[in-house]
N, CA, C and O atoms as a GROMACS GRO file, in nm:
protein
  292
    1MET      N    1  -7.728  -0.605   1.445
    1MET     CA    2  -7.656  -0.575   1.288
    1MET      C    3  -7.824  -0.495   1.250
    1MET      O    4  -7.942  -0.520   1.276
    2ASN      N    5  -7.720  -0.349   1.149
    2ASN     CA    6  -7.789  -0.266   1.102
    2ASN      C    7  -7.778  -0.290   0.930
    2ASN      O    8  -7.683  -0.316   0.857
    3ASN      N    9  -7.896  -0.272   0.910
    3ASN     CA   10  -7.887  -0.258   0.726
    3ASN      C   11  -7.747  -0.228   0.700
    3ASN      O   12  -7.789  -0.248   0.587
    4GLU      N   13  -7.711  -0.220   0.697
    4GLU     CA   14  -7.572  -0.110   0.596
    4GLU      C   15  -7.525  -0.256   0.556
    4GLU      O   16  -7.526  -0.369   0.605
    5PHE      N   17  -7.481  -0.190   0.435
    5PHE     CA   18  -7.486  -0.310   0.341
    5PHE      C   19  -7.282  -0.377   0.292
    5PHE      O   20  -7.210  -0.296   0.233
    6ASP      N   21  -7.234  -0.496   0.322
    6ASP     CA   22  -7.157  -0.579   0.333
    6ASP      C   23  -7.061  -0.612   0.223
    6ASP      O   24  -7.073  -0.687   0.127
    7LEU      N   25  -6.931  -0.512   0.273
    7LEU     CA   26  -6.846  -0.464   0.147
    7LEU      C   27  -6.797  -0.612   0.081
    7LEU      O   28  -6.741  -0.637  -0.026
    8PHE      N   29  -6.823  -0.662   0.143
    8PHE     CA   30  -6.715  -0.794   0.181
    8PHE      C   31  -6.787  -0.888   0.079
    8PHE      O   32  -6.716  -0.986   0.063
    9GLU      N   33  -6.921  -0.897  -0.010
    9GLU     CA   34  -6.999  -0.951  -0.136
    9GLU      C   35  -6.985  -0.906  -0.203
    9GLU      O   36  -6.978  -0.964  -0.311
   10ASP      N   37  -6.964  -0.713  -0.190
   10ASP     CA   38  -6.898  -0.654  -0.370
   10ASP      C   39  -6.806  -0.691  -0.300
   10ASP      O   40  -6.843  -0.727  -0.189
   11LEU      N   41  -6.737  -0.695  -0.313
   11LEU     CA   42  -6.622  -0.708  -0.321
   11LEU      C   43  -6.546  -0.828  -0.318
   11LEU      O   44  -6.429  -0.836  -0.280
   12ALA      N   45  -6.642  -0.950  -0.377
   12ALA     CA   46  -6.663  -1.071  -0.427
   12ALA      C   47  -6.648  -1.152  -0.518
   12ALA      O   48  -6.605  -1.263  -0.548
   13ASN      N   49  -6.744  -0.968  -0.590
   13ASN     CA   50  -6.803  -0.990  -0.700
   13ASN      C   51  -6.718  -0.900  -0.784
   13ASN      O   52  -6.688  -0.919  -0.902
   14ASN      N   53  -6.686  -0.810  -0.717
   14ASN     CA   54  -6.641  -0.671  -0.791
   14ASN      C   55  -6.462  -0.594  -0.727
   14ASN      O   56  -6.429  -0.480  -0.695
   15PRO      N   57  -6.381  -0.732  -0.735
   15PRO     CA   58  -6.230  -0.650  -0.685
   15PRO      C   59  -6.194  -0.516  -0.749
   15PRO      O   60  -6.170  -0.410  -0.692
   16SER      N   61  -6.195  -0.537  -0.846
   16SER     CA   62  -6.196  -0.368  -0.885
   16SER      C   63  -6.191  -0.291  -0.825
   16SER      O   64  -6.092  -0.236  -0.777
   17ASN      N   65  -6.348  -0.259  -0.811
   17ASN     CA   66  -6.378  -0.185  -0.730
   17ASN      C   67  -6.291  -0.064  -0.582
   17ASN      O   68  -6.308   0.050  -0.537
   18TYR      N   69  -6.218  -0.158  -0.564
   18TYR     CA   70  -6.163  -0.150  -0.470
   18TYR      C   71  -6.020  -0.157  -0.425
   18TYR      O   72  -5.989  -0.272  -0.457
   19PRO      N   73  -5.913  -0.103  -0.369
   19PRO     CA   74  -5.831  -0.094  -0.430
   19PRO      C   75  -5.751  -0.225  -0.386
   19PRO      O   76  -5.819  -0.298  -0.314
   20ASN      N   77  -5.654  -0.260  -0.406
   20ASN     CA   78  -5.573  -0.302  -0.436
   20ASN      C   79  -5.490  -0.448  -0.302
   20ASN      O   80  -5.468  -0.568  -0.289
   21ASP      N   81  -5.473  -0.277  -0.218
   21ASP     CA   82  -5.382  -0.379  -0.053
   21ASP      C   83  -5.524  -0.442   0.017
   21ASP      O   84  -5.513  -0.554   0.068
   22LEU      N   85  -5.674  -0.363   0.022
   22LEU     CA   86  -5.758  -0.426   0.061
   22LEU      C   87  -5.809  -0.552  -0.012
   22LEU      O   88  -5.893  -0.621   0.045
   23VAL      N   89  -5.754  -0.591  -0.155
   23VAL     CA   90  -5.769  -0.740  -0.235
   23VAL      C   91  -5.766  -0.786  -0.161
   23VAL      O   92  -5.848  -0.823  -0.077
   24LYS      N   93  -5.603  -0.799  -0.186
   24LYS     CA   94  -5.480  -0.883  -0.081
   24LYS      C   95  -5.478  -0.910   0.002
   24LYS      O   96  -5.469  -1.030   0.026
   25LEU      N   97  -5.483  -0.830   0.088
   25LEU     CA   98  -5.569  -0.812   0.270
   25LEU      C   99  -5.688  -0.921   0.260
   25LEU      O  100  -5.652  -1.033   0.296
   26ILE      N  101  -5.807  -0.911   0.225
   26ILE     CA  102  -5.920  -1.040   0.193
   26ILE      C  103  -5.873  -1.094   0.148
   26ILE      O  104  -5.908  -1.037   0.045
   27GLU      N  105  -5.817  -1.160   0.117
   27GLU     CA  106  -5.783  -1.344  -0.002
   27GLU      C  107  -5.644  -1.375   0.071
   27GLU      O  108  -5.566  -1.466   0.042
   28ALA      N  109  -5.632  -1.270   0.181
   28ALA     CA  110  -5.462  -1.394   0.247
   28ALA      C  111  -5.562  -1.418   0.372
   28ALA      O  112  -5.522  -1.499   0.456
   29MET      N  113  -5.655  -1.374   0.388
   29MET     CA  114  -5.739  -1.361   0.539
   29MET      C  115  -5.804  -1.472   0.471
   29MET      O  116  -5.786  -1.573   0.538
   30GLU      N  117  -5.878  -1.497   0.360
   30GLU     CA  118  -5.936  -1.623   0.314
   30GLU      C  119  -5.858  -1.755   0.339
   30GLU      O  120  -5.874  -1.866   0.389
   31ASP      N  121  -5.722  -1.647   0.245
   31ASP     CA  122  -5.675  -1.803   0.237
   31ASP      C  123  -5.662  -1.921   0.361
   31ASP      O  124  -5.659  -2.043   0.378
   32ASP      N  125  -5.654  -1.775   0.444
   32ASP     CA  126  -5.551  -1.882   0.605
   32ASP      C  127  -5.781  -1.976   0.709
   32ASP      O  128  -5.806  -2.078   0.774
   33TYR      N  129  -5.854  -1.877   0.667
   33TYR     CA  130  -5.962  -1.900   0.658
   33TYR      C  131  -5.967  -2.107   0.614
   33TYR      O  132  -5.975  -2.205   0.688
   34ASN      N  133  -5.958  -2.090   0.470
   34ASN     CA  134  -5.955  -2.200   0.399
   34ASN      C  135  -5.892  -2.314   0.422
   34ASN      O  136  -5.929  -2.424   0.380
   35ASN      N  137  -5.724  -2.273   0.537
   35ASN     CA  138  -5.651  -2.364   0.529
   35ASN      C  139  -5.696  -2.360   0.715
   35ASN      O  140  -5.610  -2.418   0.781
   36ALA      N  141  -5.806  -2.306   0.797
   36ALA     CA  142  -5.838  -2.399   0.886
   36ALA      C  143  -5.732  -2.311   1.013
   36ALA      O  144  -5.702  -2.368   1.118
   37CYS      N  145  -5.700  -2.209   0.990
   37CYS     CA  146  -5.556  -2.185   1.060
   37CYS      C  147  -5.641  -2.022   1.034
   37CYS      O  148  -5.592  -1.955   0.943
   38LEU      N  149  -5.772  -1.954   1.116
   38LEU     CA  150  -5.804  -1.795   1.143
   38LEU      C  151  -5.840  -1.855   1.322
   38LEU      O  152  -5.860  -1.971   1.356
   39ASP      N  153  -5.840  -1.776   1.380
   39ASP     CA  154  -5.866  -1.759   1.501
   39ASP      C  155  -5.981  -1.626   1.515
   39ASP      O  156  -6.044  -1.587   1.416
   40TYR      N  157  -5.993  -1.582   1.611
   40TYR     CA  158  -6.063  -1.458   1.610
   40TYR      C  159  -5.946  -1.318   1.708
   40TYR      O  160  -5.981  -1.205   1.740
   41ILE      N  161  -5.837  -1.370   1.726
   41ILE     CA  162  -5.744  -1.313   1.707
   41ILE      C  163  -5.626  -1.236   1.559
   41ILE      O  164  -5.602  -1.117   1.538
   42ASP      N  165  -5.585  -1.338   1.496
   42ASP     CA  166  -5.573  -1.335   1.326
   42ASP      C  167  -5.687  -1.280   1.311
   42ASP      O  168  -5.657  -1.268   1.192
   43LEU      N  169  -5.788  -1.235   1.315
   43LEU     CA  170  -5.868  -1.223   1.321
   43LEU      C  171  -5.832  -0.991   1.319
   43LEU      O  172  -5.825  -0.898   1.238
   44ALA      N  173  -5.825  -1.009   1.424
   44ALA     CA  174  -5.779  -0.870   1.456
   44ALA      C  175  -5.698  -0.791   1.470
   44ALA      O  176  -5.698  -0.678   1.518
   45ASN      N  177  -5.608  -0.866   1.414
   45ASN     CA  178  -5.480  -0.815   1.338
   45ASN      C  179  -5.505  -0.735   1.171
   45ASN      O  180  -5.469  -0.627   1.124
   46TYR      N  181  -5.601  -0.871   1.109
   46TYR     CA  182  -5.643  -0.830   1.014
   46TYR      C  183  -5.694  -0.735   0.974
   46TYR      O  184  -5.655  -0.693   0.865
   47VAL      N  185  -5.798  -0.664   1.044
   47VAL     CA  186  -5.919  -0.568   1.081
   47VAL      C  187  -5.755  -0.477   1.136
   47VAL      O  188  -5.723  -0.424   1.030
   48GLU      N  189  -5.684  -0.451   1.203
   48GLU     CA  190  -5.578  -0.358   1.199
   48GLU      C  191  -5.500  -0.274   1.047
   48GLU      O  192  -5.482  -0.161   1.001
   49LYS      N  193  -5.473  -0.424   1.012
   49LYS     CA  194  -5.420  -0.390   0.853
   49LYS      C  195  -5.518  -0.325   0.838
   49LYS      O  196  -5.499  -0.226   0.909
   50ALA      N  197  -5.684  -0.308   0.756
   50ALA     CA  198  -5.737  -0.322   0.715
   50ALA      C  199  -5.852  -0.143   0.742
   50ALA      O  200  -5.956  -0.088   0.705
   51GLU      N  201  -5.716  -0.124   0.842
   51GLU     CA  202  -5.745   0.012   0.872
   51GLU      C  203  -5.716   0.142   0.887
   51GLU      O  204  -5.768   0.253   0.892
   52ALA      N  205  -5.599   0.079   0.894
   52ALA     CA  206  -5.432   0.102   0.825
   52ALA      C  207  -5.480   0.121   0.665
   52ALA      O  208  -5.423   0.198   0.587
   53ILE      N  209  -5.525   0.089   0.652
   53ILE     CA  210  -5.634   0.158   0.459
   53ILE      C  211  -5.714   0.193   0.442
   53ILE      O  212  -5.754   0.217   0.328
   54GLY      N  213  -5.789   0.216   0.568
   54GLY     CA  214  -5.926   0.291   0.546
   54GLY      C  215  -6.085   0.211   0.605
   54GLY      O  216  -6.195   0.254   0.640
   55TYR      N  217  -6.027   0.085   0.592
   55TYR     CA  218  -6.262   0.027   0.598
   55TYR      C  219  -6.154  -0.063   0.784
   55TYR      O  220  -6.074  -0.045   0.876
   56THR      N  221  -6.240  -0.148   0.720
   56THR     CA  222  -6.286  -0.186   0.856
   56THR      C  223  -6.393  -0.320   0.864
   56THR      O  224  -6.442  -0.365   0.760
   57PHE      N  225  -6.423  -0.374   0.993
   57PHE     CA  226  -6.487  -0.503   1.022
   57PHE      C  227  -6.534  -0.549   1.102
   57PHE      O  228  -6.445  -0.572   1.184
   58ASP      N  229  -6.658  -0.596   1.152
   58ASP     CA  230  -6.636  -0.719   1.318
   58ASP      C  231  -6.612  -0.825   1.271
   58ASP      O  232  -6.585  -0.860   1.156
   59TYR      N  233  -6.627  -0.895   1.397
   59TYR     CA  234  -6.606  -1.070   1.395
   59TYR      C  235  -6.634  -1.129   1.528
   59TYR      O  236  -6.649  -1.044   1.616
   60GLY      N  237  -6.645  -1.245   1.565
   60GLY     CA  238  -6.708  -1.273   1.654
   60GLY      C  239  -6.598  -1.353   1.642
   60GLY      O  240  -6.523  -1.362   1.545
   61LEU      N  241  -6.586  -1.465   1.844
   61LEU     CA  242  -6.514  -1.519   1.886
   61LEU      C  243  -6.524  -1.660   1.792
   61LEU      O  244  -6.434  -1.743   1.777
   62ASP      N  245  -6.690  -1.666   1.721
   62ASP     CA  246  -6.646  -1.797   1.581
   62ASP      C  247  -6.575  -1.823   1.426
   62ASP      O  248  -6.580  -1.892   1.324
   63ALA      N  249  -6.500  -1.701   1.498
   63ALA     CA  250  -6.426  -1.658   1.358
   63ALA      C  251  -6.457  -1.601   1.246
   63ALA      O  252  -6.371  -1.599   1.158
   64GLU      N  253  -6.598  -1.535   1.219
   64GLU     CA  254  -6.668  -1.543   1.142
   64GLU      C  255  -6.657  -1.390   1.122
   64GLU      O  256  -6.722  -1.309   1.188
   65ALA      N  257  -6.522  -1.340   0.975
   65ALA     CA  258  -6.591  -1.193   0.978
   65ALA      C  259  -6.746  -1.160   0.905
   65ALA      O  260  -6.833  -1.226   0.850
   66PHE      N  261  -6.732  -1.081   0.925
   66PHE     CA  262  -6.908  -0.951   0.827
   66PHE      C  263  -6.880  -0.844   0.896
   66PHE      O  264  -6.834  -0.816   1.006
   67GLY      N  265  -6.926  -0.783   0.788
   67GLY     CA  266  -6.979  -0.597   0.845
   67GLY      C  267  -6.847  -0.495   0.758
   67GLY      O  268  -6.818  -0.378   0.783
   68LEU      N  269  -6.770  -0.612   0.626
   68LEU     CA  270  -6.701  -0.516   0.588
   68LEU      C  271  -6.756  -0.384   0.481
   68LEU      O  272  -6.785  -0.374   0.362
   69LYS      N  273  -6.748  -0.280   0.619
   69LYS     CA  274  -6.693  -0.102   0.532
   69LYS      C  275  -6.553  -0.062   0.544
   69LYS      O  276  -6.457  -0.087   0.616
   70LYS      N  277  -6.586   0.030   0.418
   70LYS     CA  278  -6.568   0.235   0.486
   70LYS      C  279  -6.492   0.316   0.534
   70LYS      O  280  -6.517   0.417   0.469
   71ILE      N  281  -6.417   0.340   0.604
   71ILE     CA  282  -6.406   0.436   0.751
   71ILE      C  283  -6.412   0.554   0.733
   71ILE      O  284  -6.320   0.605   0.670
   72VAL      N  285  -6.521   0.637   0.782
   72VAL     CA  286  -6.636   0.747   0.690
   72VAL      C  287  -6.566   0.828   0.857
   72VAL      O  288  -6.592   0.810   0.976
   73SER      N  289  -6.455   0.935   0.770
   73SER     CA  290  -6.433   1.006   0.929
   73SER      C  291  -6.445   1.183   0.894
   73SER      O  292  -6.434   1.265   0.985
   0.00000   0.00000   0.00000
């Protein structure tokens, strides 16, 4: 993993700095995670939704998301 800043940390502390769609998406993902119903297949779907609004993140088979970042074109 590189030294790039993970926006998950900043988003939790400063949600007003991010698009409302992204905040809602991450909140829904966290709700699924807290309800123990999030797996890596679900995360693949969340990545697709995040990419549709210009962001992406990585995840492992353990269903741990990391590395939220803006897609640079």
